[in-house]
C-alpha positions in Angstrom: -34.6 26.5 51.3 -32.9 26.1 47.9 -29.6 24.3 47.3 -26.8 26.8 46.7 -25.6 27.4 43.1 -22.2 26.4 41.8 -22.7 26.5 38.0 -24.0 29.3 35.8 -26.2 26.9 33.9 -27.8 25.0 36.7 -31.5 24.9 37.4 -33.2 26.4 40.5 -34.0 23.4 42.6 -35.8 23.9 45.9 -37.7 21.9 48.5 -41.0 22.8 46.9 -40.0 21.4 43.6 -38.5 18.2 45.1 -41.6 17.6 47.2 -44.0 18.1 44.3 -42.0 15.7 42.1 -42.1 13.0 44.7 -45.9 13.6 45.4 -46.8 13.5 41.7 -44.7 10.6 40.6 -44.3 8.5 43.7 -47.4 9.1 45.9 -46.5 6.2 48.2 -43.8 8.4 49.6 -45.7 11.7 49.5 -46.3 11.9 53.2 -42.6 11.4 54.2 -40.7 14.4 55.5 -38.3 15.9 53.0 -35.2 17.9 54.0 -32.3 19.3 52.0 -28.9 17.7 52.5 -25.9 19.9 52.7 -23.3 18.4 50.4 -20.2 19.4 48.5 -21.4 17.4 45.5 -21.6 19.5 42.4 -23.9 17.5 40.0 -27.0 16.8 42.1 -29.2 18.5 44.7 -29.9 15.9 47.4 -32.9 15.7 49.8 -33.4 13.2 52.5 -36.9 11.6 52.2 -38.2 10.1 55.4 -35.6 8.0 57.3 -34.5 5.6 54.7 -34.6 7.4 51.3 -32.6 10.0 49.3 -33.8 12.1 46.4 -31.2 13.1 43.8 -31.9 15.8 41.3 -29.4 16.7 38.6 -28.5 20.4 38.7 -27.8 20.8 35.0 -27.9 19.1 31.6 -24.3 17.9 31.9 -25.2 15.7 34.8 -28.6 14.5 33.5 -27.2 11.4 31.7 -25.8 10.1 35.0 -29.2 9.2 36.5 -30.2 6.8 33.8 -26.7 5.3 33.8 -26.7 4.7 37.5 -30.2 3.2 37.4 -29.1 0.8 34.8 -25.7 -0.3 36.1 -25.6 0.1 39.9 -28.1 -2.7 40.6 -25.8 -5.0 38.6 -22.6 -3.8 40.2 -23.7 -3.5 43.8 -23.8 -7.2 44.7 -20.2 -7.6 43.7 -18.8 -4.7 45.7 -17.5 -4.8 49.3 -18.8 -1.4 50.3 -22.4 -0.1 50.2 -23.4 2.0 47.1 -26.5 4.1 46.5 -28.6 1.7 44.3 -31.6 3.6 42.8 -35.0 2.4 43.8 -37.0 4.5 41.4 -36.4 6.6 38.3 -38.3 9.9 38.2 -39.4 11.4 34.9 -38.9 14.8 33.4 -41.7 17.4 33.6 -42.1 20.8 31.9 -40.4 22.8 34.7 -37.8 20.1 35.5 -36.5 18.6 32.3 -34.3 15.8 33.6 -34.6 12.3 34.9 -34.1 12.1 38.7 -33.8 9.2 41.2 -34.8 8.0 44.6 -32.2 5.8 46.4 -31.8 4.2 49.7 -30.3 6.4 52.4 -26.9 5.0 53.3 -25.7 5.1 56.9 -22.6 7.1 57.8 -21.1 10.5 57.8 -19.2 12.1 54.9 -15.4 11.5 55.1 -14.9 15.2 54.7 -16.1 15.7 58.3 -16.0 12.2 59.8 -12.8 10.8 61.4 -11.4 7.7 59.8 -9.9 5.8 62.7 -7.2 3.9 60.8 -6.1 5.1 57.3 -4.2 1.9 56.8 -7.5 -0.1 57.1 -9.2 2.5 54.9 -6.5 2.0 52.3 -7.1 -1.7 52.2 -10.8 -1.2 52.0 -10.5 1.2 49.1 -8.1 -1.2 47.3 -10.6 -4.0 47.8 -13.4 -1.8 46.4 -11.4 -0.7 43.4 -10.2 -4.2 42.8 -13.7 -5.7 43.0 -15.0 -3.0 40.6 -12.3 -3.9 38.1 -13.1 -7.6 38.3 -16.7 -7.1 37.1 -17.3 -8.0 33.5 -17.2 -4.6 31.6 -19.2 -5.8 28.6 -21.6 -3.1 27.5 -20.3 -0.6 30.0 -20.2 3.1 28.9 -16.8 4.3 27.7 -15.4 7.6 28.8 -17.5 10.6 27.5 -19.5 13.6 28.6 -21.6 11.4 30.8 -18.6 10.9 33.2 -16.5 14.0 32.5 -14.3 11.6 30.4 -12.9 9.8 33.4 -10.9 6.8 32.3 -9.8 8.4 29.0 -6.2 9.0 28.1 -4.4 11.7 30.1 -3.7 13.6 26.8 -7.4 14.2 26.5 -7.1 16.5 29.5 -4.2 18.5 28.3 -6.0 21.7 27.1 -8.2 22.1 30.1 -5.4 21.3 32.5 -3.1 23.9 31.0 -5.8 26.5 30.9 -6.5 25.9 34.5 -2.8 26.2 35.4 -2.8 29.6 33.7 -5.7 30.8 35.9 -3.9 29.7 39.1 -1.0 32.2 38.9 -0.5 33.7 42.3 -2.5 31.0 44.0 -0.2 28.0 43.6 3.2 27.3 42.1 2.2 27.1 38.4 5.8 26.4 37.3 5.8 23.2 39.4 2.4 22.3 38.1 3.5 22.7 34.5 6.6 20.6 35.0 4.5 17.9 36.7 1.9 17.9 33.9 4.5 17.8 31.2 6.0 14.7 32.8 2.6 13.2 33.2 2.0 13.3 29.4 5.1 11.1 28.9 3.8 8.3 31.1 2.9 5.1 29.2 -0.8 4.9 28.5 -3.1 2.0 29.6 -2.7 -0.7 27.1 -5.1 -3.3 28.4 -8.9 -3.8 27.9 -11.0 -1.2 29.8 -12.4 -2.0 33.2 -15.1 -0.5 35.4 -14.2 2.7 37.2 -15.9 4.9 39.8 -14.2 7.9 38.4 -14.4 10.3 41.3 -13.0 8.8 44.5 -12.3 11.4 47.1 -13.4 12.2 50.7 -16.6 13.9 49.6 -17.8 10.6 48.0 -17.1 8.3 50.9 -19.1 7.6 54.0 -17.7 6.6 57.3 -19.5 4.7 60.1 -17.9 4.0 63.5 -14.5 5.2 62.2 -14.5 2.8 59.2 -15.3 3.3 55.5 -18.9 2.1 55.0 -20.0 3.3 51.6 -19.0 4.9 48.3 -21.4 7.4 46.8 -21.9 9.5 43.7 -21.3 7.3 40.7 -21.6 10.1 38.1 -18.1 9.2 36.9 -19.0 5.6 36.4 -17.8 4.0 33.2 -15.2 1.6 31.7 -11.7 2.8 30.9 -8.2 3.2 32.3 -8.4 2.3 36.0 -5.7 4.8 36.9 -8.3 7.5 37.7 -9.6 5.5 40.6 -6.1 5.7 42.2 -6.7 9.5 42.7 -8.0 8.7 46.2 -4.4 8.0 47.2 -3.6 11.7 46.9 -7.0 13.2 47.7 -7.5 11.3 51.0 -4.7 9.0 52.1 -1.5 9.8 54.0 1.9 8.9 52.4 2.0 5.7 54.4 -1.5 4.7 53.7 -1.0 5.5 50.0 1.8 2.9 50.0 -0.5 0.4 51.5 -3.2 1.2 48.9 -0.7 0.7 46.1 0.6 -2.6 47.5 -2.9 -3.9 48.0 -3.8 -3.1 44.4 -0.4 -4.4 43.0 -0.4 -1.2 40.8 2.4 -1.2 38.3 4.6 1.9 38.0 2.9 3.4 35.0 -0.6 3.0 36.3 0.5 4.5 39.7 2.1 7.4 37.9 -1.1 8.0 35.9 -3.1 7.9 39.0 -1.0 10.7 40.5 -1.4 12.6 37.3 -5.2 12.2 37.4 -5.2 13.4 41.0 -3.2 16.4 39.9 -5.2 17.3 36.8 -8.6 17.0 38.4 -7.5 19.1 41.3 -5.9 21.7 39.0 -9.1 22.0 37.0 -11.4 22.0 40.1 -9.5 24.6 42.2 -10.1 27.7 40.1 -13.6 26.7 39.1 -14.9 26.2 42.6 -12.6 28.7 44.3 -15.4 30.9 45.5 -18.3 28.5 45.6 -17.2 25.1 47.1 -14.7 25.3 50.0 -14.8 21.5 50.5 -13.7 20.8 46.9 -11.1 23.6 47.1 -9.6 22.0 50.2 -9.6 18.6 48.6 -8.0 20.0 45.5 -5.3 21.9 47.4 -4.5 18.7 49.3 -4.2 16.6 46.1 -1.9 19.2 44.5 0.3 19.4 47.6 0.5 15.6 48.0 1.0 14.9 44.3 3.8 17.4 44.0 5.5 16.1 47.1 5.3 12.5 46.1 8.6 11.2 44.6 8.6 9.9 41.0 9.1 6.1 40.8 
């Protein structure tokens, strides 16, 4: 079984390839069963290895830098975070027919928040605020600034102007593009982040959260990891939380008005760009994007 394709430039990654890479480079795990994991993630093909391990293989060159970045930084960040994260245990090497680094991580317990029920969104809002706050408090020295390695998460909103407007044009007849244009025009007038950069996850939404016994248990997929404007980590307020839980999230973070407004703008922009790109290939991300657009447009300015 091969992992379904979402990008024109992605590699063909199947179970045979993943199994061979593990056997050749990590023979201590060669006898463990290997099974593909159905995921809405777009950067990596994921296989469960035995009971307690996960193999992550970048689908394309744009995601390849993330593996080495995660292997370097997640072991340093994880001890300071209140939720579990996928710390890499081993870094696989490129081979002639698979030219990227890849990783083996611990398998984290829980179900994806796309399908698992969160028992109390207010508690989830507090847990997310604690996670984001803890990440921000870690010394950012040496951390990677926004760039291609993390799809420029944490950069100034203006850096997303061209791709956001292009995506809006492609959404005519699908959503209210006039409303999107007005909202994006307003977003570009928000005061930018004027403080030193801080650590960010960069891609907080339901697809990157695990739930166990009704509570948030882990945050996964750190491809967006970097140091920059923390507003992009507020996206989860519109991609996951209800209006009431969103208020709790904001209060727990003590987010100022400009940072909160940029967070809403990040949620809107990322959803606008993702919706047309994944419209026919990734129904989970399409659903998350539609929700973020709906919630962001409905949210009052303050």
